[in-house]
BASETOR-155618 format. One record per residue: residue in one letter; x, y, z of N, C-alpha, C, O in turn; residue number from 0. Coordinates in Angstrom, 2 decimals, padded with zeros to 5 digits. Layout:
<atoms>
a	X	Y	Z	X	Y	Z	X	Y	Z	X	Y	Z	NUM
...
</atoms>
This chain:
<atoms>
m	-012.65	-005.17	-001.62	-012.27	-003.78	-001.34	-011.81	-003.12	-002.65	-011.03	-003.71	-003.39	0
p	-012.29	-001.92	-002.94	-011.90	-001.26	-004.19	-010.40	-001.03	-004.27	-009.72	-000.85	-003.26	1
k	-009.90	-001.05	-005.51	-008.46	-000.92	-005.76	-008.16	000.32	-006.59	-009.02	000.85	-007.28	2
l	-006.89	000.75	-006.50	-006.35	001.70	-007.45	-005.52	000.90	-008.44	-004.58	000.20	-008.06	3
r	-005.88	001.00	-009.74	-005.26	000.20	-010.78	-004.64	001.08	-011.86	-005.15	002.15	-012.18	4
v	-003.54	000.60	-012.42	-002.93	001.21	-013.60	-002.95	000.18	-014.72	-002.56	-000.97	-014.51	5
h	-003.40	000.58	-015.90	-003.49	-000.34	-017.03	-002.86	000.30	-018.28	-002.92	001.52	-018.47	6
g	-002.27	-000.55	-019.10	-001.81	-000.11	-020.40	-000.71	000.94	-020.35	-000.62	001.78	-021.25	7
m	000.13	000.90	-019.31	001.24	001.85	-019.22	002.35	001.36	-020.15	003.12	000.47	-019.78	8
s	002.42	001.92	-021.34	003.37	001.47	-022.35	004.78	001.93	-021.99	004.99	003.10	-021.67	9
m	005.73	001.01	-022.05	007.10	001.30	-021.64	008.07	000.80	-022.71	007.92	-000.30	-023.23	10
s	009.07	001.62	-023.02	010.09	001.21	-023.98	011.03	000.18	-023.36	011.02	-000.03	-022.14	11
l	011.82	-000.46	-024.20	012.78	-001.44	-023.71	013.80	-000.82	-022.75	014.33	-001.51	-021.88	12
d	014.07	000.49	-022.92	015.00	001.14	-022.01	014.31	001.90	-020.89	014.91	002.76	-020.25	13
g	013.02	001.58	-020.65	012.36	002.00	-019.42	011.63	003.31	-019.42	011.30	003.83	-018.36	14
y	011.35	003.88	-020.60	010.66	005.17	-020.67	009.19	004.99	-021.06	008.86	004.17	-021.92	15
v	008.31	005.76	-020.41	006.89	005.69	-020.72	006.42	006.91	-021.51	005.26	006.99	-021.90	16
a	007.31	007.85	-021.75	007.05	009.00	-022.63	008.40	009.52	-023.10	009.41	009.35	-022.42	17
g	008.40	010.15	-024.27	009.62	010.76	-024.76	009.88	012.09	-024.09	009.03	012.57	-023.33	18
p	011.02	012.71	-024.35	011.33	014.02	-023.78	010.57	015.14	-024.48	010.06	014.97	-025.58	19
d	010.52	016.30	-023.80	010.01	017.54	-024.41	008.56	017.43	-024.85	008.24	017.62	-026.03	20
q	007.67	017.13	-023.89	006.25	017.07	-024.20	005.71	018.47	-024.48	005.91	019.39	-023.69	21
t	005.02	018.62	-025.61	004.42	019.89	-026.02	003.08	019.59	-026.69	002.68	018.44	-026.82	22
l	002.41	020.66	-027.11	001.16	020.48	-027.85	001.39	019.68	-029.11	000.56	018.85	-029.49	23
e	002.53	019.92	-029.77	002.84	019.19	-031.01	003.33	017.78	-030.72	003.21	016.89	-031.57	24
h	003.88	017.55	-029.54	004.42	016.24	-029.15	003.84	015.84	-027.79	004.57	015.83	-026.80	25
p	002.54	015.51	-027.72	001.91	015.21	-026.43	002.51	014.01	-025.72	002.43	013.92	-024.50	26
l	003.12	013.09	-026.44	003.75	011.92	-025.83	005.26	012.09	-025.76	005.99	011.13	-025.49	27
g	005.74	013.30	-025.99	007.17	013.56	-026.03	007.74	013.20	-027.39	007.14	012.45	-028.16	28
v	008.92	013.75	-027.67	009.58	013.46	-028.94	009.91	011.96	-029.02	010.58	011.42	-028.14	29
g	009.42	011.31	-030.07	009.65	009.87	-030.24	008.70	008.98	-029.49	008.82	007.76	-029.55	30
g	007.72	009.58	-028.76	006.84	008.78	-027.91	005.73	008.01	-028.58	005.36	006.95	-028.08	31
p	005.16	008.47	-029.71	004.01	007.78	-030.30	004.18	006.28	-030.56	003.22	005.54	-030.35	32
p	005.35	005.78	-030.99	005.46	004.33	-031.21	005.18	003.48	-029.97	004.87	002.30	-030.09	33
l	005.31	004.08	-028.78	004.99	003.33	-027.56	003.54	002.84	-027.56	003.23	001.81	-026.96	34
h	002.67	003.58	-028.23	001.24	003.32	-028.13	000.64	002.72	-029.40	-000.58	002.57	-029.50	35
e	001.47	002.38	-030.36	000.93	001.83	-031.61	000.18	000.52	-031.37	-000.80	000.25	-032.06	36
w	000.62	-000.28	-030.40	-000.05	-001.56	-030.13	-001.50	-001.35	-029.73	-002.36	-002.18	-030.04	37
i	-001.78	-000.24	-029.04	-003.14	000.02	-028.57	-004.10	000.14	-029.75	-005.18	-000.45	-029.75	38
f	-003.70	000.90	-030.76	-004.61	001.20	-031.86	-004.59	000.13	-032.94	-005.25	000.26	-033.97	39
e	-003.84	-000.93	-032.70	-003.96	-002.13	-033.53	-005.10	-003.02	-033.04	-005.56	-003.90	-033.78	40
t	-005.57	-002.82	-031.81	-006.59	-003.68	-031.22	-008.00	-003.16	-031.48	-008.20	-001.99	-031.80	41
r	-008.96	-004.06	-031.34	-010.36	-003.67	-031.51	-010.77	-002.63	-030.47	-011.44	-001.65	-030.79	42
t	-010.37	-002.86	-029.20	-010.74	-001.92	-028.14	-010.11	-000.55	-028.39	-010.77	000.47	-028.20	43
g	-008.87	-000.53	-028.81	-008.20	000.73	-029.08	-008.84	001.51	-030.21	-008.95	002.73	-030.14	44
r	-009.26	000.81	-031.24	-009.90	001.48	-032.36	-011.30	001.98	-031.98	-011.74	003.03	-032.46	45
e	-011.98	001.24	-031.12	-013.27	001.71	-030.64	-013.12	003.02	-029.85	-014.00	003.88	-029.90	46
m	-012.01	003.15	-029.14	-011.77	004.36	-028.35	-011.70	005.61	-029.22	-012.02	006.70	-028.76	47
i	-011.29	005.47	-030.46	-011.18	006.63	-031.36	-012.28	006.61	-032.42	-012.19	007.31	-033.43	48
g	-013.31	005.81	-032.17	-014.47	005.81	-033.04	-014.29	005.11	-034.37	-014.98	005.42	-035.34	49
e	-013.35	004.15	-034.43	-013.10	003.43	-035.68	-013.39	001.94	-035.50	-013.30	001.41	-034.40	50
a	-013.74	001.29	-036.59	-014.06	-000.13	-036.57	-012.80	-000.94	-036.84	-011.74	-000.41	-037.18	51
g	-012.95	-002.27	-036.68	-011.86	-003.18	-036.98	-010.93	-003.34	-035.79	-011.31	-003.07	-034.65	52
g	-009.72	-003.79	-036.08	-008.75	-004.03	-035.02	-008.66	-005.49	-034.63	-009.56	-006.28	-034.92	53
t	-007.56	-005.84	-033.99	-007.29	-007.23	-033.64	-007.94	-007.61	-032.32	-008.21	-006.77	-031.47	54
t	-008.19	-008.91	-032.18	-008.59	-009.47	-030.91	-007.43	-010.34	-030.41	-006.42	-010.51	-031.09	55
g	-007.60	-010.90	-029.21	-006.54	-011.72	-028.66	-005.96	-011.12	-027.40	-006.61	-010.31	-026.74	56
v	-004.73	-011.49	-027.07	-004.12	-011.14	-025.79	-004.04	-009.63	-025.60	-004.46	-009.11	-024.56	57
d	-003.51	-008.91	-026.58	-003.34	-007.47	-026.42	-004.69	-006.77	-026.23	-004.82	-005.89	-025.38	58
d	-005.67	-007.17	-027.01	-007.00	-006.58	-026.88	-007.63	-006.92	-025.53	-008.29	-006.08	-024.93	59
d	-007.43	-008.14	-025.07	-007.98	-008.55	-023.77	-007.42	-007.69	-022.64	-008.16	-007.25	-021.76	60
f	-006.11	-007.44	-022.67	-005.50	-006.63	-021.62	-005.99	-005.19	-021.69	-006.26	-004.58	-020.65	61
l	-006.11	-004.65	-022.88	-006.59	-003.27	-023.00	-008.02	-003.15	-022.52	-008.35	-002.21	-021.79	62
a	-008.88	-004.08	-022.91	-010.29	-004.03	-022.50	-010.43	-004.19	-020.99	-011.31	-003.57	-020.39	63
a	-009.57	-005.01	-020.38	-009.66	-005.24	-018.93	-009.44	-003.95	-018.15	-009.91	-003.83	-017.02	64
g	-008.74	-002.99	-018.74	-008.49	-001.74	-018.05	-009.70	-000.86	-017.87	-009.64	000.13	-017.14	65
f	-010.81	-001.20	-018.51	-012.04	-000.43	-018.37	-013.09	-001.17	-017.54	-014.11	-000.59	-017.18	66
d	-012.84	-002.44	-017.24	-013.81	-003.23	-016.48	-013.77	-002.85	-015.00	-012.71	-002.82	-014.39	67
g	-014.93	-002.55	-014.44	-015.03	-002.30	-013.01	-014.46	-000.98	-012.55	-014.17	-000.82	-011.37	68
i	-014.28	-000.03	-013.48	-013.71	001.27	-013.13	-014.85	002.28	-012.95	-015.70	002.45	-013.81	69
g	-014.83	002.96	-011.79	-015.88	003.93	-011.50	-015.42	005.37	-011.51	-016.25	006.27	-011.52	70
a	-014.11	005.60	-011.52	-013.55	006.95	-011.56	-012.08	006.85	-011.95	-011.48	005.78	-011.87	71
w	-011.51	007.97	-012.37	-010.11	008.03	-012.77	-009.39	009.13	-011.99	-010.00	010.09	-011.53	72
v	-008.07	008.95	-011.87	-007.17	010.00	-011.42	-006.11	010.16	-012.50	-005.65	009.17	-013.07	73
m	-005.70	011.38	-012.79	-004.59	011.59	-013.73	-003.80	012.81	-013.33	-004.32	013.70	-012.65	74
g	-002.55	012.86	-013.75	-001.73	014.03	-013.54	-002.05	015.11	-014.55	-002.65	014.85	-015.60	75
r	-001.64	016.32	-014.21	-001.92	017.44	-015.12	-001.21	017.26	-016.45	-001.74	017.68	-017.48	76
n	-000.03	016.67	-016.46	000.68	016.48	-017.72	-000.07	015.57	-018.68	000.06	015.72	-019.89	77
m	-000.86	014.62	-018.13	-001.66	013.78	-019.01	-002.87	014.55	-019.54	-003.31	014.32	-020.66	78
f	-003.39	015.45	-018.71	-004.56	016.22	-019.13	-004.22	017.17	-020.28	-005.06	017.41	-021.14	79
g	-003.00	017.70	-020.29	-002.68	018.62	-021.36	-001.33	019.29	-021.19	-000.65	019.07	-020.19	80
p	-000.93	020.11	-022.17	000.39	020.74	-022.17	000.46	022.06	-021.42	001.54	022.63	-021.30	81
v	-000.67	022.55	-020.91	-000.70	023.85	-020.25	000.08	023.76	-018.93	-000.13	022.83	-018.16	82
r	000.97	024.72	-018.68	001.73	024.77	-017.44	001.41	026.07	-016.71	001.01	027.06	-017.32	83
g	001.60	026.06	-015.39	001.32	027.25	-014.61	-000.18	027.50	-014.49	-000.98	026.57	-014.50	84
d	-000.55	028.78	-014.37	-001.95	029.14	-014.24	-002.74	028.72	-015.48	-002.19	028.69	-016.58	85
w	-004.03	028.40	-015.29	-004.85	027.90	-016.40	-005.17	028.99	-017.42	-005.56	028.67	-018.54	86
g	-005.00	030.25	-017.05	-005.23	031.32	-018.02	-006.67	031.39	-018.45	-007.57	031.56	-017.63	87
s	-006.91	031.25	-019.74	-008.26	031.40	-020.28	-009.15	030.20	-020.02	-010.35	030.25	-020.26	88
e	-008.55	029.10	-019.51	-009.30	027.88	-019.19	-010.02	027.30	-020.41	-011.09	026.71	-020.26	89
d	-009.45	027.46	-021.59	-010.11	026.91	-022.77	-009.53	025.56	-023.18	-009.93	025.01	-024.20	90
w	-008.59	025.02	-022.38	-008.06	023.69	-022.66	-008.86	022.67	-021.86	-008.90	022.74	-020.63	91
n	-009.50	021.71	-022.55	-010.32	020.70	-021.90	-009.85	019.29	-022.20	-010.65	018.35	-022.21	92
g	-008.55	019.12	-022.46	-008.02	017.79	-022.69	-007.77	017.50	-024.15	-008.14	018.28	-025.04	93
w	-007.13	016.35	-024.37	-006.73	015.95	-025.72	-007.85	015.27	-026.50	-007.68	015.00	-027.69	94
w	-008.99	014.98	-025.87	-009.89	013.95	-026.38	-011.14	014.49	-027.05	-012.03	013.71	-027.39	95
g	-011.25	015.80	-027.25	-012.44	016.34	-027.88	-013.58	016.48	-026.90	-013.38	016.45	-025.68	96
d	-014.80	016.65	-027.43	-015.96	016.93	-026.59	-016.45	015.71	-025.82	-017.16	015.86	-024.82	97
d	-016.09	014.51	-026.27	-016.58	013.28	-025.64	-015.38	012.39	-025.27	-015.08	011.45	-025.99	98
p	-014.71	012.68	-024.16	-013.54	011.89	-023.75	-013.94	010.44	-023.45	-015.11	010.17	-023.21	99
p	-012.97	009.52	-023.47	-013.29	008.09	-023.36	-013.49	007.61	-021.93	-013.49	006.40	-021.70	100
y	-013.67	008.51	-020.96	-013.72	008.09	-019.56	-015.15	007.82	-019.07	-015.39	006.82	-018.40	101
h	-016.08	008.70	-019.39	-017.51	008.51	-019.08	-017.75	008.36	-017.58	-018.61	007.59	-017.15	102
c	-017.00	009.12	-016.78	-017.16	009.11	-015.33	-016.39	010.32	-014.80	-015.89	011.14	-015.57	103
d	-016.29	010.43	-013.48	-015.53	011.53	-012.88	-014.04	011.25	-012.99	-013.58	010.14	-012.74	104
v	-013.29	012.29	-013.38	-011.83	012.21	-013.53	-011.23	013.31	-012.67	-011.60	014.48	-012.79	105
f	-010.29	012.94	-011.79	-009.69	013.87	-010.85	-008.27	014.18	-011.30	-007.40	013.30	-011.30	106
v	-008.03	015.44	-011.68	-006.77	015.87	-012.27	-005.92	016.54	-011.19	-006.35	017.51	-010.56	107
l	-004.71	016.02	-010.98	-003.79	016.58	-009.99	-003.17	017.87	-010.54	-002.65	017.89	-011.65	108
t	-003.23	018.93	-009.76	-002.69	020.21	-010.21	-002.37	021.08	-009.00	-002.86	020.84	-007.90	109
h	-001.54	022.09	-009.22	-001.27	023.10	-008.18	-002.10	024.36	-008.39	-002.01	025.30	-007.60	110
h	-002.91	024.37	-009.45	-003.64	025.59	-009.81	-005.14	025.28	-009.87	-005.56	024.46	-010.68	111
p	-005.95	025.93	-009.03	-007.38	025.63	-008.99	-008.09	026.00	-010.28	-007.70	026.91	-011.00	112
r	-009.15	025.26	-010.53	-009.98	025.49	-011.71	-011.34	024.85	-011.45	-011.39	023.78	-010.84	113
p	-012.44	025.46	-011.88	-013.76	024.85	-011.69	-013.86	023.54	-012.47	-013.16	023.35	-013.46	114
p	-014.74	022.63	-012.02	-014.95	021.37	-012.77	-015.42	021.66	-014.19	-016.08	022.66	-014.46	115
v	-015.07	020.74	-015.10	-015.46	020.86	-016.50	-016.28	019.63	-016.87	-015.77	018.51	-016.84	116
e	-017.54	019.85	-017.23	-018.42	018.76	-017.66	-018.32	018.60	-019.17	-018.44	019.57	-019.92	117
m	-018.09	017.36	-019.60	-017.96	017.05	-021.02	-019.11	016.16	-021.46	-019.89	015.69	-020.63	118
d	-019.22	015.93	-022.75	-020.22	015.00	-023.26	-019.89	013.58	-022.81	-018.74	013.27	-022.52	119
g	-020.91	012.73	-022.76	-020.70	011.32	-022.47	-020.51	010.97	-021.01	-020.15	009.84	-020.68	120
g	-020.75	011.94	-020.12	-020.68	011.64	-018.69	-019.35	011.92	-018.02	-019.22	011.68	-016.81	121
t	-018.35	012.41	-018.76	-017.06	012.74	-018.16	-017.11	014.12	-017.52	-017.56	015.08	-018.15	122
t	-016.66	014.21	-016.26	-016.46	015.49	-015.60	-015.04	015.53	-015.06	-014.64	014.66	-014.30	123
f	-014.28	016.54	-015.45	-012.93	016.72	-014.93	-012.98	017.60	-013.68	-013.53	018.70	-013.71	124
h	-012.41	017.09	-012.58	-012.29	017.83	-011.34	-010.81	018.11	-011.09	-009.98	017.23	-011.28	125
f	-010.48	019.32	-010.69	-009.09	019.72	-010.55	-008.74	019.80	-009.06	-009.30	020.61	-008.32	126
v	-007.80	018.95	-008.64	-007.52	018.74	-007.22	-006.17	019.35	-006.88	-005.14	018.97	-007.45	127
t	-006.17	020.30	-005.95	-004.93	020.97	-005.54	-004.45	020.50	-004.17	-003.46	021.02	-003.65	128
s	-005.12	019.53	-003.58	-004.85	019.13	-002.20	-004.05	017.84	-002.08	-003.99	017.26	-001.00	129
g	-003.44	017.38	-003.17	-002.52	016.26	-003.09	-003.09	014.94	-003.55	-004.29	014.81	-003.79	130
i	-002.20	013.94	-003.66	-002.57	012.66	-004.27	-003.54	011.86	-003.40	-004.41	011.18	-003.93	131
e	-003.39	011.94	-002.09	-004.26	011.14	-001.23	-005.68	011.68	-001.24	-006.63	010.90	-001.27	132
d	-005.84	013.00	-001.23	-007.19	013.57	-001.29	-007.83	013.29	-002.64	-009.02	012.97	-002.71	133
a	-007.05	013.39	-003.71	-007.60	013.07	-005.04	-008.09	011.64	-005.07	-009.16	011.36	-005.62	134
l	-007.32	010.72	-004.48	-007.72	009.31	-004.48	-008.96	009.10	-003.63	-009.86	008.34	-004.01	135
a	-009.02	009.75	-002.48	-010.21	009.62	-001.62	-011.46	010.12	-002.34	-012.52	009.49	-002.26	136
r	-011.34	011.23	-003.04	-012.48	011.75	-003.78	-012.86	010.82	-004.93	-014.04	010.64	-005.22	137
a	-011.85	010.22	-005.57	-012.14	009.30	-006.67	-012.85	008.05	-006.16	-013.80	007.59	-006.78	138
f	-012.39	007.49	-005.04	-013.06	006.32	-004.48	-014.50	006.64	-004.08	-015.40	005.83	-004.28	139
a	-014.72	007.84	-003.54	-016.09	008.23	-003.19	-016.96	008.32	-004.44	-018.11	007.87	-004.43	140
a	-016.41	008.90	-005.50	-017.17	009.02	-006.75	-017.41	007.67	-007.40	-018.44	007.46	-008.05	141
a	-016.45	006.73	-007.22	-016.57	005.40	-007.84	-017.62	004.55	-007.16	-018.11	003.58	-007.75	142
d	-017.99	004.88	-005.92	-019.10	004.22	-005.23	-018.95	002.70	-005.20	-019.87	001.97	-005.56	143
g	-017.78	002.24	-004.76	-017.56	000.81	-004.60	-016.82	000.15	-005.74	-016.33	-000.97	-005.59	144
a	-016.71	000.83	-006.88	-015.93	000.30	-008.01	-014.47	000.70	-007.83	-014.13	001.46	-006.92	145
d	-013.61	000.18	-008.69	-012.19	000.51	-008.64	-011.94	001.87	-009.27	-012.77	002.41	-010.01	146
v	-010.76	002.42	-008.96	-010.29	003.68	-009.55	-009.10	003.36	-010.44	-008.24	002.56	-010.08	147
r	-009.05	003.99	-011.61	-007.92	003.81	-012.51	-007.06	005.06	-012.52	-007.56	006.18	-012.67	148
l	-005.76	004.87	-012.36	-004.79	005.94	-012.47	-004.26	005.97	-013.89	-003.67	004.99	-014.35	149
g	-004.46	007.09	-014.59	-004.13	007.13	-016.00	-002.74	007.63	-016.34	-002.35	007.55	-017.50	150
g	-001.98	008.14	-015.41	-000.69	008.74	-015.72	-000.78	010.24	-015.59	-001.79	010.74	-015.08	151
g	000.23	011.00	-016.04	001.45	010.54	-016.66	002.45	009.96	-015.68	002.11	009.53	-014.58	152
a	003.71	009.97	-016.13	004.76	009.29	-015.39	004.92	009.82	-013.97	005.06	009.04	-013.03	153
e	004.91	011.13	-013.81	005.13	011.70	-012.48	004.02	011.29	-011.51	004.30	010.97	-010.36	154
a	002.78	011.29	-011.99	001.67	010.89	-011.12	001.80	009.43	-010.71	001.57	009.10	-009.55	155
v	002.16	008.55	-011.65	002.33	007.14	-011.32	003.47	006.96	-010.33	003.36	006.17	-009.39	156
r	004.58	007.68	-010.54	005.70	007.58	-009.59	005.27	007.98	-008.19	005.63	007.31	-007.22	157
e	004.50	009.06	-008.06	004.06	009.51	-006.74	003.20	008.46	-006.04	003.40	008.18	-004.86	158
y	002.27	007.89	-006.77	001.40	006.89	-006.15	002.16	005.59	-005.84	001.86	004.93	-004.84	159
l	003.13	005.22	-006.68	003.95	004.05	-006.39	004.76	004.27	-005.12	004.81	003.39	-004.26	160
r	005.40	005.42	-004.99	006.22	005.70	-003.81	005.39	005.70	-002.54	005.88	005.33	-001.47	161
a	004.13	006.13	-002.66	003.25	006.13	-001.51	002.63	004.76	-001.24	001.92	004.59	-000.25	162
g	002.89	003.79	-002.10	002.34	002.45	-001.93	000.84	002.38	-002.09	000.19	001.52	-001.49	163
l	000.27	003.28	-002.91	-001.19	003.36	-003.04	-001.73	002.61	-004.24	-002.94	002.36	-004.31	164
i	-000.87	002.24	-005.20	-001.32	001.46	-006.35	-001.40	-000.01	-005.97	-000.44	-000.56	-005.44	165
d	-002.53	-000.63	-006.23	-002.70	-002.05	-005.92	-002.21	-002.93	-007.06	-001.47	-003.89	-006.82	166
d	-002.60	-002.62	-008.30	-002.23	-003.43	-009.46	-001.73	-002.52	-010.57	-002.30	-001.46	-010.83	167
l	-000.65	-002.95	-011.22	-000.02	-002.15	-012.27	000.26	-003.04	-013.48	000.96	-004.05	-013.38	168
h	-000.29	-002.65	-014.62	-000.07	-003.36	-015.89	000.82	-002.51	-016.78	000.46	-001.40	-017.16	169
v	002.01	-003.04	-017.12	002.96	-002.37	-017.99	003.06	-003.15	-019.29	003.29	-004.36	-019.28	170
a	002.90	-002.47	-020.41	003.06	-003.09	-021.73	004.44	-002.73	-022.25	004.70	-001.58	-022.62	171
i	005.34	-003.72	-022.29	006.72	-003.48	-022.71	006.78	-003.55	-024.23	006.49	-004.59	-024.83	172
t	007.15	-002.43	-024.85	007.11	-002.31	-026.30	008.51	-002.44	-026.90	009.48	-002.08	-026.25	173
p	008.62	-002.95	-028.13	009.93	-003.12	-028.78	010.46	-001.82	-029.36	010.71	-001.72	-030.56	174
v	010.63	-000.82	-028.49	011.05	000.52	-028.89	012.17	000.97	-027.95	012.13	000.69	-026.76	175
l	013.16	001.67	-028.49	014.20	002.33	-027.69	014.04	003.83	-027.86	014.06	004.34	-028.98	176
l	013.90	004.56	-026.73	013.72	006.00	-026.80	014.99	006.77	-026.48	015.22	007.84	-027.05	177
g	015.81	006.26	-025.58	017.05	006.94	-025.24	016.91	008.10	-024.28	017.92	008.70	-023.90	178
g	015.69	008.43	-023.89	015.45	009.52	-022.95	013.96	009.74	-022.78	013.15	009.22	-023.55	179
g	013.60	010.52	-021.76	012.19	010.79	-021.53	011.80	010.61	-020.09	012.58	010.93	-019.18	180
e	010.59	010.11	-019.86	010.01	009.98	-018.52	009.93	008.51	-018.11	009.54	007.66	-018.90	181
r	010.31	008.23	-016.86	010.25	006.87	-016.32	009.24	006.80	-015.18	008.93	007.82	-014.56	182
i	008.72	005.61	-014.92	007.98	005.39	-013.68	008.82	004.61	-012.67	008.58	004.71	-011.47	183
f	009.79	003.83	-013.14	010.73	003.15	-012.26	012.09	003.81	-012.43	012.64	003.82	-013.54	184
d	012.62	004.36	-011.37	013.85	005.13	-011.50	014.78	004.89	-010.31	015.24	005.83	-009.67	185
g	015.05	003.60	-010.04	015.98	003.26	-008.97	015.46	003.57	-007.58	016.25	003.83	-006.67	186
d	014.15	003.54	-007.40	013.54	003.88	-006.12	013.39	002.61	-005.28	012.61	001.73	-005.62	187
a	014.14	002.53	-004.18	014.12	001.33	-003.34	012.76	001.10	-002.69	012.37	-000.04	-002.46	188
v	012.04	002.19	-002.40	010.72	002.04	-001.79	009.78	001.29	-002.72	009.02	000.42	-002.29	189
v	009.84	001.65	-004.00	008.99	000.96	-004.99	009.44	-000.48	-005.16	008.61	-001.39	-005.18	190
a	010.75	-000.69	-005.28	011.27	-002.04	-005.48	010.91	-002.96	-004.32	010.63	-004.14	-004.52	191
d	010.92	-002.43	-003.11	010.58	-003.25	-001.94	009.09	-003.47	-001.79	008.66	-004.42	-001.13	192
g	008.28	-002.59	-002.40	006.84	-002.65	-002.16	006.04	-003.39	-003.20	004.86	-003.65	-002.98	193
y	006.66	-003.73	-004.35	005.92	-004.34	-005.44	006.63	-005.57	-005.97	007.85	-005.70	-005.86	194
e	005.85	-006.48	-006.53	006.41	-007.69	-007.13	005.70	-007.99	-008.44	004.53	-007.68	-008.61	195
c	006.44	-008.61	-009.36	005.88	-009.02	-010.64	005.19	-010.36	-010.46	005.81	-011.32	-010.01	196
v	003.90	-010.42	-010.82	003.13	-011.65	-010.64	002.73	-012.27	-011.97	002.05	-013.30	-011.99	197
g	003.13	-011.66	-013.08	002.80	-012.24	-014.38	003.57	-011.56	-015.49	003.84	-010.36	-015.43	198
l	003.93	-012.35	-016.50	004.61	-011.84	-017.69	004.02	-012.60	-018.87	004.27	-013.79	-019.04	199
v	003.23	-011.89	-019.70	002.44	-012.54	-020.74	002.79	-011.94	-022.10	002.61	-010.74	-022.30	200
p	003.27	-012.75	-023.05	003.56	-012.22	-024.38	002.28	-012.01	-025.18	001.40	-012.87	-025.21	201
g	002.20	-010.87	-025.83	001.10	-010.60	-026.76	001.62	-010.57	-028.18	002.77	-010.94	-028.43	202
a	000.79	-010.12	-029.10	001.20	-010.06	-030.50	002.22	-008.96	-030.75	003.09	-009.11	-031.60	203
s	002.10	-007.85	-030.01	002.96	-006.69	-030.28	003.79	-006.26	-029.09	004.81	-005.59	-029.26	204
v	003.38	-006.63	-027.87	004.05	-006.21	-026.65	004.08	-007.37	-025.66	003.42	-008.39	-025.86	205
v	004.85	-007.19	-024.59	004.84	-008.14	-023.48	004.18	-007.46	-022.29	004.55	-006.34	-021.92	206
h	003.21	-008.13	-021.70	002.43	-007.56	-020.61	003.01	-008.00	-019.27	003.02	-009.19	-018.96	207
a	003.48	-007.03	-018.48	004.00	-007.29	-017.15	002.98	-006.85	-016.12	002.47	-005.72	-016.18	208
l	002.67	-007.72	-015.18	001.68	-007.44	-014.14	002.39	-007.34	-012.80	003.05	-008.28	-012.37	209
l	002.25	-006.20	-012.15	002.85	-005.99	-010.84	001.75	-005.76	-009.81	000.71	-005.18	-010.10	210
t	002.01	-006.21	-008.60	001.05	-006.08	-007.51	001.76	-005.57	-006.27	002.90	-005.94	-005.99	211
r	001.08	-004.72	-005.55	001.60	-004.29	-004.27	001.71	-005.47	-003.32	000.75	-006.24	-003.19	212
k	002.84	-005.64	-002.67	003.01	-006.77	-001.78	001.98	-006.72	-000.67	001.82	-005.70	000.01	213
g	001.28	-007.83	-000.50	000.20	-007.88	000.48	-001.16	-007.70	-000.16	-002.18	-007.99	000.47	214
a	-001.20	-007.22	-001.41	-002.47	-007.08	-002.13	-002.71	-008.32	-002.97	-001.77	-009.05	-003.28	215
l	-003.93	-008.57	-003.33	-004.29	-009.71	-004.14	-004.46	-009.27	-005.57	-005.58	-008.99	-005.99	216
g	-003.38	-009.20	-006.35	-003.47	-008.81	-007.76	-004.00	-009.95	-008.59	-003.72	-011.12	-008.32	217
q	-004.76	-009.61	-009.60	-005.33	-010.63	-010.49	-005.08	-010.24	-011.93	-005.35	-009.10	-012.32	218
a	-004.58	-011.14	-012.72	-004.45	-010.89	-014.15	-005.82	-010.96	-014.80	-006.69	-011.71	-014.36	219
p	-006.01	-010.17	-015.87	-007.30	-010.24	-016.57	-007.45	-011.58	-017.27	-008.47	-011.83	-017.91	220
</atoms>
């Protein structure tokens, strides 16, 4: 049965997955970029930005596993970009340039309608105003039997966790202290009761924590 999966959710030692005050100049929040440095040390991470080289091993294996068997994505509007409120001129098409790294249908959660945006490389962004469950249903339909990946940001992951809709969650715990920002775990008893840690694997730069929805069959890569 197809799953909803989260991969490569980088988290600081004090529990933040993004810094505060996300803007165009600070897309990961103030102080947030060090959370993701491990990604671009790997071969897979460097391939994502069109560069050669990078490390292989545990960290690269976990990052690469996040693209295996994925047929569609869901993401929150905050991950798509810094625009708030109405889309206005609709000239914002994401952080990733003309050829985003998704190469499939991506369903963006928003309160403001917008026509789909087709990008190079097979990525089409669809803007969903009807809630997280409808976005997921549309993503599973588009994935045609493959899994769906939830890309973030923090608020979107929190919503799906509270609803018990995420099957497998991979968190990369980074040796960084942010002191503030966005969390995905925030003292929510529903999440704590619904998920369990099934693996803790040290990598070269981060520690990989694998969580599974209780009753689901989570598998480490």
